[in-house]
DSSP file (Angstrom, degrees, kcal/mol; ACC not computed):
  #  RESIDUE AA STRUCTURE BP1 BP2  ACC     N-H-->O    O-->H-N    N-H-->O    O-->H-N    TCO  KAPPA ALPHA  PHI   PSI    X-CA   Y-CA   Z-CA
    1    1 A Q              0   0    0      0, 0.0     2,-0.3     0, 0.0    26,-0.1   0.000 360.0 360.0 360.0 126.5   -8.2    9.1  -17.0
    2    2 A E        +     0   0    0     24,-0.2     2,-0.3    22,-0.1    24,-0.2  -0.596 360.0 171.7 -77.6 133.8   -7.8    6.7  -14.1
    3    3 A Q  E     -A   25   0A   0     22,-2.5    22,-2.3    -2,-0.3     2,-0.4  -0.999  26.5-161.3-147.6 141.2   -4.9    7.7  -11.8
    4    4 A L  E     -A   24   0A   0    112,-0.4   114,-0.5    -2,-0.3     2,-0.5  -0.994  13.3-171.4-121.5 133.7   -3.5    6.7   -8.5
    5    5 A V  E     -A   23   0A   0     18,-2.0    18,-2.5    -2,-0.4     2,-0.2  -0.977   6.9-155.9-129.1 119.8   -1.2    9.1   -6.7
    6    6 A E  E     +A   22   0A   0     -2,-0.5     2,-0.3    16,-0.2    16,-0.2  -0.615  18.4 167.3 -91.2 152.2    0.7    8.2   -3.6
    7    7 A S  E     +A   21   0A   0     14,-2.2    14,-2.9    -2,-0.2   113,-0.1  -0.963  40.1  69.2-152.3 167.0    1.9   10.6   -1.0
    8    8 A G        +     0   0    0      1,-0.3    11,-0.3    -2,-0.3    14,-0.0   0.336  61.4 132.6 106.1  -6.8    3.3   10.7    2.6
    9    9 A G        +     0   0    0     12,-0.1     2,-0.3     9,-0.1    -1,-0.3  -0.194  22.4 113.4 -73.4 172.1    6.7    9.2    2.0
   10   10 A G  E     -d  122   0B   0    111,-0.7   113,-2.9   110,-0.1     2,-0.5  -0.990  63.4 -41.9 162.2-163.7    9.9   10.6    3.5
   11   11 A L  E     +d  123   0B   0     -2,-0.3     2,-0.3   111,-0.2   113,-0.2  -0.846  54.3 167.0-100.5 130.2   12.7   10.2    5.9
   12   12 A V  E     -d  124   0B   0    111,-2.6   113,-2.0    -2,-0.5     3,-0.1  -0.986  33.2-113.2-141.7 150.5   12.0    8.8    9.3
   13   13 A Q    >   -     0   0    0     -2,-0.3     3,-2.5   111,-0.2    73,-0.2  -0.469  49.1 -81.7 -81.0 155.5   14.0    7.4   12.1
   14   14 A P  T 3  S+     0   0    0      0, 0.0    73,-0.2     0, 0.0    -1,-0.1  -0.297 120.5  26.7 -52.9 135.4   13.9    3.8   13.2
   15   15 A G  T 3  S+     0   0    0     71,-3.4    70,-0.7     1,-0.3    72,-0.1   0.241 100.9 116.2  92.2 -13.0   10.9    3.3   15.5
   16   16 A G    <   -     0   0    0     -3,-2.5    70,-2.3    70,-0.2     2,-0.3  -0.089  57.2-121.7 -83.2-174.6    9.0    6.2   13.9
   17   17 A S        +     0   0    0     67,-0.2     2,-0.3    68,-0.2    67,-0.2  -0.917  21.3 178.5-130.9 152.9    5.8    6.3   12.0
   18   18 A L  E     - B   0  83A   0     65,-2.2    65,-3.2    -2,-0.3     2,-0.5  -0.986  17.2-145.9-146.1 150.3    4.5    7.4    8.6
   19   19 A R  E     - B   0  82A   0     -2,-0.3     2,-0.3   -11,-0.3    63,-0.2  -0.977  14.7-159.0-119.4 123.4    1.1    7.3    6.9
   20   20 A L  E     - B   0  81A   0     61,-2.7    61,-2.0    -2,-0.5     2,-0.4  -0.734   6.9-159.0 -95.8 145.1    1.0    6.8    3.2
   21   21 A S  E     -AB   7  80A   0    -14,-2.9   -14,-2.2    -2,-0.3     2,-0.4  -0.945   9.4-162.7-124.8 149.0   -2.0    7.9    1.2
   22   22 A C  E     -AB   6  79A   0     57,-2.6    57,-2.1    -2,-0.4     2,-0.5  -0.933  10.8-163.1-132.5 108.8   -3.2    6.8   -2.2
   23   23 A A  E     -AB   5  78A   0    -18,-2.5   -18,-2.0    -2,-0.4     2,-0.4  -0.802   6.5-151.9 -98.4 129.8   -5.7    9.0   -3.9
   24   24 A A  E     +A    4   0A   0     53,-2.7     2,-0.3    -2,-0.5   -20,-0.2  -0.781  16.0 177.9 -99.9 141.8   -7.7    7.7   -6.8
   25   25 A S  E     +A    3   0A   0    -22,-2.3   -22,-2.5    -2,-0.4     3,-0.1  -0.991  60.1  31.9-141.5 149.1   -9.1    9.9   -9.6
   26   26 A G  S    S+     0   0    0     -2,-0.3     2,-0.3   -24,-0.2   -24,-0.2   0.347 119.9  40.1  87.7  -5.7  -11.0    9.1  -12.8
   27   27 A F  S    S-     0   0    0    -24,-0.2     2,-0.4   -26,-0.1   -24,-0.1  -0.967  83.5-111.9-161.4 160.5  -12.8    6.2  -11.1
   28   28 A T        -     0   0    0     -2,-0.3    -3,-0.1     2,-0.1    46,-0.1  -0.812  20.5-130.0-104.2 148.3  -14.3    5.3   -7.8
   29   29 A L    >   +     0   0    0     -2,-0.4     3,-2.2    45,-0.2    -1,-0.1   0.621  69.6 119.0 -73.1 -11.0  -12.8    2.7   -5.4
   30   30 A D  T 3  S+     0   0    0      1,-0.3    -2,-0.1    44,-0.1     3,-0.1  -0.273  83.0  13.6 -53.0 138.7  -16.0    0.9   -5.0
   31   31 A Y  T 3  S+     0   0    0     22,-0.5    70,-3.7     1,-0.2     2,-0.5   0.597 104.8 115.5  70.9  10.5  -15.8   -2.7   -6.2
   32   32 A Y  E <   -E  100   0B   0     -3,-2.2    68,-0.3    21,-0.3    -1,-0.2  -0.932  61.9-135.9-111.2 130.7  -11.9   -2.5   -6.3
   33   33 A A  E     -E   99   0B   0     66,-3.4    66,-1.9    -2,-0.5     2,-0.3  -0.531  28.3-153.0 -70.4 155.8   -9.4   -4.4   -4.3
   34   34 A I  E     +EF  98  51B   0     17,-2.1    17,-2.5    64,-0.2     2,-0.3  -0.941  16.4 175.4-133.2 152.4   -6.7   -2.2   -3.0
   35   35 A G  E     -EF  97  50B   0     62,-2.3    62,-2.3    -2,-0.3     2,-0.4  -0.992  25.1-139.6-155.5 161.4   -3.1   -2.9   -2.1
   36   36 A W  E     +EF  96  49B   0     13,-2.8    12,-2.2    -2,-0.3    13,-1.7  -0.981  26.2 178.3-122.2 136.4    0.2   -1.5   -1.0
   37   37 A F  E     -EF  95  47B   0     58,-3.0    58,-3.0    -2,-0.4     2,-0.3  -0.907   8.3-160.2-132.3 157.8    3.5   -2.8   -2.5
   38   38 A R  E     -EF  94  46B   0      8,-2.3     8,-3.1    -2,-0.3     2,-0.4  -0.996   7.5-163.4-143.5 152.6    7.1   -2.0   -2.0
   39   39 A Q  E     -E   93   0B   0     54,-2.2    54,-2.0    -2,-0.3     6,-0.2  -0.945   9.0-161.6-137.6 117.4   10.4   -2.4   -3.8
   40   40 A A    >   -     0   0    0      4,-0.5     3,-2.4    -2,-0.4    52,-0.1  -0.583  43.6 -77.2 -90.3 156.3   13.7   -2.0   -2.2
   41   41 A P  T 3  S+     0   0    0      0, 0.0    -1,-0.1     0, 0.0     3,-0.1  -0.256 117.9   4.8 -52.5 130.7   16.9   -1.5   -4.2
   42   42 A G  T 3  S+     0   0    0      1,-0.2     2,-0.3    -3,-0.1    -2,-0.0   0.547 114.1 101.5  76.3   4.0   18.1   -4.7   -5.7
   43   43 A K  S <  S-     0   0    0     -3,-2.4    -1,-0.2     1,-0.0     2,-0.1  -0.814  73.9-104.7-122.0 162.2   15.1   -6.6   -4.4
   44   44 A E        -     0   0    0     -2,-0.3    -4,-0.5     1,-0.1     2,-0.1  -0.389  49.0 -86.5 -76.7 159.4   11.9   -7.9   -6.0
   45   45 A R        -     0   0    0     -6,-0.2     2,-0.4    -2,-0.1    -6,-0.2  -0.420  45.2-156.0 -67.7 141.3    8.6   -6.2   -5.4
   46   46 A E  E     -F   38   0B   0     -8,-3.1    -8,-2.3    -2,-0.1     2,-0.7  -0.968  16.3-127.9-122.2 133.5    6.7   -7.3   -2.3
   47   47 A G  E     +F   37   0B   0     -2,-0.4   -10,-0.3   -10,-0.2     3,-0.1  -0.703  27.4 179.6 -77.2 118.7    3.1   -7.2   -1.5
   48   48 A V  E     -     0   0B   0    -12,-2.2    13,-2.6    -2,-0.7     2,-0.3   0.914  61.3 -14.9 -88.9 -48.3    2.8   -5.4    1.8
   49   49 A S  E     -FG  36  60B   0    -13,-1.7   -13,-2.8    11,-0.2     2,-0.3  -0.968  57.9-177.5-159.1 139.7   -1.0   -5.4    2.4
   50   50 A C  E     -FG  35  59B   0      9,-1.8     9,-3.1    -2,-0.3     2,-0.4  -0.997   9.2-158.6-141.9 147.2   -4.1   -5.9    0.3
   51   51 A I  E     -FG  34  58B   0    -17,-2.5   -17,-2.1    -2,-0.3     7,-0.2  -0.978  26.0-117.3-122.7 136.5   -7.8   -5.6    1.0
   52   52 A S    >   -     0   0    0      5,-2.3     3,-1.3    -2,-0.4    51,-0.2  -0.188  29.4-108.1 -68.6 163.3  -10.5   -7.3   -1.1
   53   53 A S  T 3  S+     0   0    0     49,-3.2   -22,-0.5     1,-0.3   -21,-0.3   0.799 122.6  49.3 -65.8 -27.1  -13.1   -5.3   -2.9
   54   54 A S  T 3  S-     0   0    0     48,-0.4    -1,-0.3   -23,-0.1    49,-0.1   0.539 106.7-128.9 -82.1  -5.5  -15.7   -6.4   -0.5
   55   55 A E  S <  S+     0   0    0     -3,-1.3    -2,-0.1     2,-0.2     3,-0.1   0.670  75.2 123.8  60.6  20.4  -13.5   -5.5    2.4
   56   56 A G        +     0   0    0      1,-0.1     2,-0.3    47,-0.0    -1,-0.1   0.661  70.0  27.5 -83.5 -15.5  -14.2   -8.9    3.7
   57   57 A S        -     0   0    0      2,-0.0    -5,-2.3    -5,-0.0     2,-0.4  -0.996  60.5-165.5-147.6 148.5  -10.6   -9.9    3.9
   58   58 A T  E     -G   51   0B   0     -2,-0.3     2,-0.4    -7,-0.2    -7,-0.2  -0.992   6.7-157.3-135.6 141.7   -7.2   -8.3    4.5
   59   59 A Y  E     -G   50   0B   0     -9,-3.1    -9,-1.8    -2,-0.4     2,-0.4  -0.949   7.4-174.4-120.2 139.6   -3.7   -9.7    3.9
   60   60 A Y  E     -G   49   0B   0     -2,-0.4   -11,-0.2   -11,-0.2   -12,-0.1  -0.998  29.1-116.6-129.0 137.5   -0.6   -8.5    5.5
   61   61 A A    >>  -     0   0    0    -13,-2.6     3,-1.7    -2,-0.4     4,-1.2  -0.408  28.6-118.7 -64.1 148.6    2.9   -9.7    4.7
   62   62 A D  T 34 S+     0   0    0      1,-0.3     3,-0.2     2,-0.2    -1,-0.1   0.830 112.6  64.3 -57.4 -32.4    4.6  -11.4    7.7
   63   63 A S  T 34 S+     0   0    0      1,-0.2    -1,-0.3     3,-0.0   -15,-0.1   0.653 113.1  31.6 -69.8 -15.7    7.3   -8.8    7.7
   64   64 A V  T X> S+     0   0    0     -3,-1.7     3,-2.5   -16,-0.2     4,-2.2   0.474  82.9 130.0-118.8 -10.0    4.7   -6.0    8.5
   65   65 A K  T 3< S+     0   0    0     -4,-1.2     4,-0.1     1,-0.3    -3,-0.0  -0.210  80.8  13.2 -53.5 131.3    2.1   -7.8   10.7
   66   66 A G  T 34 S+     0   0    0      2,-0.4    -1,-0.3     1,-0.1     3,-0.1   0.288 126.0  59.5  86.0 -12.5    1.4   -5.9   13.8
   67   67 A R  T <4 S+     0   0    0     -3,-2.5    17,-2.0     1,-0.2     2,-0.4   0.685  96.8  55.2-114.6 -34.3    3.2   -2.7   12.7
   68   68 A F  E  <  -C   83   0A   0     -4,-2.2    -2,-0.4    15,-0.2     2,-0.4  -0.798  58.5-169.9-108.5 146.2    1.3   -1.7    9.5
   69   69 A T  E     -C   82   0A   0     13,-2.5    13,-3.1    -2,-0.4     2,-0.3  -0.983   7.6-155.2-137.2 125.0   -2.4   -1.1    9.2
   70   70 A M  E     +C   81   0A   0     -2,-0.4     2,-0.3    11,-0.2    11,-0.2  -0.781  20.7 166.2-101.9 142.7   -4.2   -0.6    5.9
   71   71 A S  E     -C   80   0A   0      9,-1.6     9,-3.1    -2,-0.3     2,-0.3  -0.951  19.4-148.2-147.4 164.2   -7.5    1.4    5.7
   72   72 A R  E     -C   79   0A   0     -2,-0.3     2,-0.4     7,-0.3     7,-0.2  -0.991   6.9-161.1-138.9 149.9   -9.8    2.9    3.0
   73   73 A D  E > > -C   78   0A   0      5,-3.4     5,-1.9    -2,-0.3     3,-0.9  -0.866   7.2-175.3-127.9  97.1  -12.1    5.9    2.9
   74   74 A N  G > 5S+     0   0    0     -2,-0.4     3,-0.7     1,-0.3   -45,-0.2   0.813  82.5  61.5 -65.0 -30.2  -14.4    5.5    0.0
   75   75 A A  G 3 5S+     0   0    0      1,-0.3    -1,-0.3    -3,-0.1    -2,-0.0   0.844 113.4  36.2 -66.1 -30.8  -16.0    8.9    0.6
   76   76 A K  G < 5S-     0   0    0     -3,-0.9    -1,-0.3     2,-0.2    -2,-0.2   0.391 106.1-129.8 -95.3  -0.4  -12.6   10.5    0.0
   77   77 A N  T < 5S+     0   0    0     -3,-0.7   -53,-2.7    -4,-0.5     2,-0.3   0.901  71.0 114.7  48.0  47.1  -11.7    7.9   -2.7
   78   78 A T  E   < -BC  23  73A   0     -5,-1.9    -5,-3.4   -55,-0.2     2,-0.3  -0.986  49.4-158.8-144.2 146.1   -8.5    7.4   -0.9
   79   79 A F  E     -BC  22  72A   0    -57,-2.1   -57,-2.6    -2,-0.3     2,-0.3  -0.900  12.5-152.5-128.2 166.4   -6.8    4.6    1.0
   80   80 A Y  E     -BC  21  71A   0     -9,-3.1    -9,-1.6    -2,-0.3     2,-0.4  -0.860  17.0-152.6-134.7 159.0   -3.9    4.6    3.5
   81   81 A L  E     -BC  20  70A   0    -61,-2.0   -61,-2.7    -2,-0.3     2,-0.6  -0.936  16.6-160.4-131.4 111.7   -1.1    2.6    5.0
   82   82 A Q  E     -BC  19  69A   0    -13,-3.1   -13,-2.5    -2,-0.4     2,-0.6  -0.825  11.2-166.0 -90.9 123.9   -0.3    3.5    8.5
   83   83 A M  E     +BC  18  68A   0    -65,-3.2   -65,-2.2    -2,-0.6     2,-0.3  -0.942  10.2 175.1-119.5 118.1    3.3    2.3    9.3
   84   84 A N        +     0   0    0    -17,-2.0   -67,-0.2    -2,-0.6   -68,-0.2  -0.729  59.3  24.1-114.4 163.6    4.4    2.2   12.9
   85   85 A S  S    S-     0   0    0    -70,-0.7    -1,-0.2    -2,-0.3   -69,-0.2   0.900  84.3-159.1  50.7  47.1    7.6    0.9   14.5
   86   86 A L        -     0   0    0    -70,-2.3   -71,-3.4    -3,-0.2   -70,-0.2  -0.255   9.0-160.1 -65.9 145.2    9.5    1.4   11.3
   87   87 A K    >   -     0   0    0    -73,-0.2     3,-2.5   -72,-0.1     4,-0.3  -0.856  32.0-110.5-123.6 155.9   12.7   -0.4   10.6
   88   88 A P  G >  S+     0   0    0      0, 0.0     3,-2.1     0, 0.0    36,-0.3   0.860 117.4  64.1 -55.1 -34.1   15.6    0.2    8.2
   89   89 A E  G 3  S+     0   0    0      1,-0.3   -49,-0.1   -49,-0.0    -3,-0.0   0.618  88.8  69.4 -67.9 -11.1   14.6   -2.8    6.3
   90   90 A D  G <  S+     0   0    0     -3,-2.5    -1,-0.3    34,-0.1     2,-0.1   0.560  70.2 121.8 -79.6  -8.5   11.2   -1.0    5.5
   91   91 A T    <   +     0   0    0     -3,-2.1     2,-0.3    -4,-0.3    32,-0.2  -0.366  40.4 107.9 -58.5 124.0   13.2    1.3    3.3
   92   92 A A  E    S- H   0 122B   0     30,-2.0    30,-2.8    -2,-0.1     2,-0.6  -0.967  75.0 -82.0-176.4 169.0   11.7    1.1   -0.2
   93   93 A V  E     -EH  39 121B   0    -54,-2.0   -54,-2.2    -2,-0.3     2,-0.5  -0.881  48.4-146.0 -86.3 125.6    9.6    2.8   -2.9
   94   94 A Y  E     -EH  38 120B   0     26,-3.2    26,-1.8    -2,-0.6     2,-0.4  -0.840  15.6-170.2-101.7 131.6    6.0    2.2   -1.9
   95   95 A Y  E     -E   37   0B   0    -58,-3.0   -58,-3.0    -2,-0.5     2,-0.3  -0.900  11.9-146.7-119.4 143.4    3.3    1.7   -4.6
   96   96 A C  E     -E   36   0B   0     -2,-0.4    21,-2.0   -60,-0.2     2,-0.3  -0.827  22.1-179.6-104.2 153.1   -0.4    1.6   -4.4
   97   97 A G  E     -EI  35 116B   0    -62,-2.3   -62,-2.3    -2,-0.3     2,-0.3  -0.974  13.1-157.1-147.8 159.7   -2.5   -0.6   -6.7
   98   98 A T  E     -EI  34 115B   0     17,-1.5    17,-2.2    -2,-0.3    16,-0.8  -0.972   2.8-169.1-138.6 153.1   -6.1   -1.5   -7.4
   99   99 A E  E >   -E   33   0B   0    -66,-1.9   -66,-3.4    -2,-0.3     3,-1.9  -0.961  29.6-117.3-143.2 123.6   -7.8   -4.4   -9.1
  100  100 A R  E 3  S-E   32   0B   0     -2,-0.3   -68,-0.3     1,-0.3     3,-0.1  -0.415  95.0  -5.4 -68.1 129.8  -11.5   -4.4  -10.0
  101  101 A Y  T 3  S+     0   0    0    -70,-3.7    -1,-0.3     1,-0.2   -69,-0.2   0.594  86.3 171.3  63.6  17.8  -13.5   -7.0   -8.2
  102  102 A G    <   +     0   0    0     -3,-1.9   -49,-3.2   -71,-0.2   -48,-0.4  -0.331   8.4 170.1 -55.1 132.8  -10.4   -8.4   -6.6
  103  103 A S        +     0   0    0    -51,-0.2   -51,-0.2     1,-0.2    -1,-0.1   0.433  58.1  63.0-129.5  -3.8  -11.5  -11.0   -4.0
  104  104 A D     >  -     0   0    0      1,-0.1     4,-2.8   -53,-0.1     5,-0.2  -0.830  56.6-177.7-124.6  92.7   -8.3  -12.8   -2.9
  105  105 A P  H  > S+     0   0    0      0, 0.0     4,-2.4     0, 0.0     5,-0.2   0.832  81.5  53.1 -66.8 -31.1   -6.0  -10.3   -1.3
  106  106 A E  H  > S+     0   0    0      2,-0.2     4,-1.3     1,-0.2     5,-0.1   0.911 113.1  45.1 -69.9 -36.2   -3.1  -12.7   -0.6
  107  107 A K  H  > S+     0   0    0      2,-0.2     4,-3.0     1,-0.2     5,-0.3   0.920 114.1  49.1 -67.1 -43.7   -3.2  -13.7   -4.3
  108  108 A E  H  X S+     0   0    0     -4,-2.8     4,-2.0     1,-0.2    -2,-0.2   0.877 109.8  51.4 -66.7 -34.8   -3.4  -10.1   -5.4
  109  109 A C  H  < S+     0   0    0     -4,-2.4    -1,-0.2    -5,-0.2   -62,-0.2   0.830 114.6  44.6 -72.2 -26.2   -0.5   -9.1   -3.1
  110  110 A Y  H  < S+     0   0    0     -4,-1.3    -2,-0.2    -5,-0.2    -1,-0.2   0.923 124.3  30.1 -76.4 -47.1    1.6  -11.9   -4.6
  111  111 A Y  H  < S-     0   0    0     -4,-3.0    -3,-0.2     1,-0.2    -2,-0.2   0.645 107.5-124.6 -91.7 -14.9    0.8  -11.4   -8.3
  112  112 A G     <  -     0   0    0     -4,-2.0    -1,-0.2    -5,-0.3     2,-0.2  -0.365  24.2 -85.6  95.6 177.8    0.2   -7.6   -8.3
  113  113 A M        -     0   0    0     -2,-0.1   -14,-0.2    -4,-0.1     3,-0.0  -0.633  26.5-109.1-124.5 178.2   -2.7   -5.5   -9.5
  114  114 A D  S    S+     0   0    0    -16,-0.8     2,-0.4    -2,-0.2   -15,-0.2   0.832  97.8  39.1 -81.6 -32.1   -4.1   -4.0  -12.6
  115  115 A H  E     -I   98   0B   0    -17,-2.2   -17,-1.5  -112,-0.0     2,-0.3  -0.933  67.7-171.5-124.5 144.9   -3.5   -0.3  -11.9
  116  116 A W  E     -I   97   0B   0     -2,-0.4  -112,-0.4   -19,-0.2   -19,-0.2  -0.942  17.9-136.2-134.9 148.7   -0.5    1.3  -10.2
  117  117 A G        -     0   0    0    -21,-2.0  -112,-0.2    -2,-0.3     3,-0.1  -0.402  36.7-106.6 -88.5-178.4    0.6    4.6   -8.9
  118  118 A K        -     0   0    0   -114,-0.5  -113,-0.1     1,-0.2   -23,-0.1   0.619  61.8-115.2 -90.3 -14.2    4.1    5.9   -9.5
  119  119 A G        -     0   0    0    -23,-0.1     2,-0.4   -26,-0.0   -24,-0.2  -0.025  14.9-123.5 103.1 157.6    5.4    5.3   -6.0
  120  120 A T  E     - H   0  94B   0    -26,-1.8   -26,-3.2  -113,-0.1     2,-0.4  -0.997  27.3-120.8-139.1 138.5    6.6    7.3   -3.0
  121  121 A L  E     - H   0  93B   0     -2,-0.4  -111,-0.7   -28,-0.2     2,-0.5  -0.649  21.9-168.9 -87.7 135.7    9.9    6.8   -1.3
  122  122 A V  E     -dH  10  92B   0    -30,-2.8   -30,-2.0    -2,-0.4     2,-0.5  -0.991   4.1-173.4-120.7 122.7   10.2    5.8    2.3
  123  123 A T  E     -d   11   0B   0   -113,-2.9  -111,-2.6    -2,-0.5     2,-0.7  -0.972   6.8-167.4-119.3 121.6   13.6    6.0    4.0
  124  124 A V  E     +d   12   0B   0     -2,-0.5     2,-0.3   -36,-0.3  -111,-0.2  -0.913  35.5 129.7-110.6 106.6   14.1    4.6    7.5
  125  125 A S              0   0    0   -113,-2.0    -2,-0.1    -2,-0.7   -38,-0.0  -0.996 360.0 360.0-157.8 148.2   17.4    5.8    8.8
  126  126 A S              0   0    0     -2,-0.3  -113,-0.1  -113,-0.2    -1,-0.1   0.439 360.0 360.0 -95.5 360.0   19.0    7.4   11.7
């Protein structure tokens, strides 16, 4: 059974950092585009960052550029979102996603992906 499980969410003060993890099981991340998405209460889902299956290209939403960094560790079958300089407006449920052979990370971040985790809540508040 293919599964994605997010972890690492929590409460953090403005200016703080968190690292989210997305562990894949039942399949390997090779040949999959990967992405992080978020949805705040009352707002539409937003693609935060996506990496193509070839790792040749990476997309970041303007709202997180320079603050968030996405990475993957194929040996651990896990990928990450390092979030620095967090702001209250980053508060949301964060979801990871994958899409086999995905090659256009900006498009995949906009339209979404084939498989999703259940999400982890990030709250930025003092």
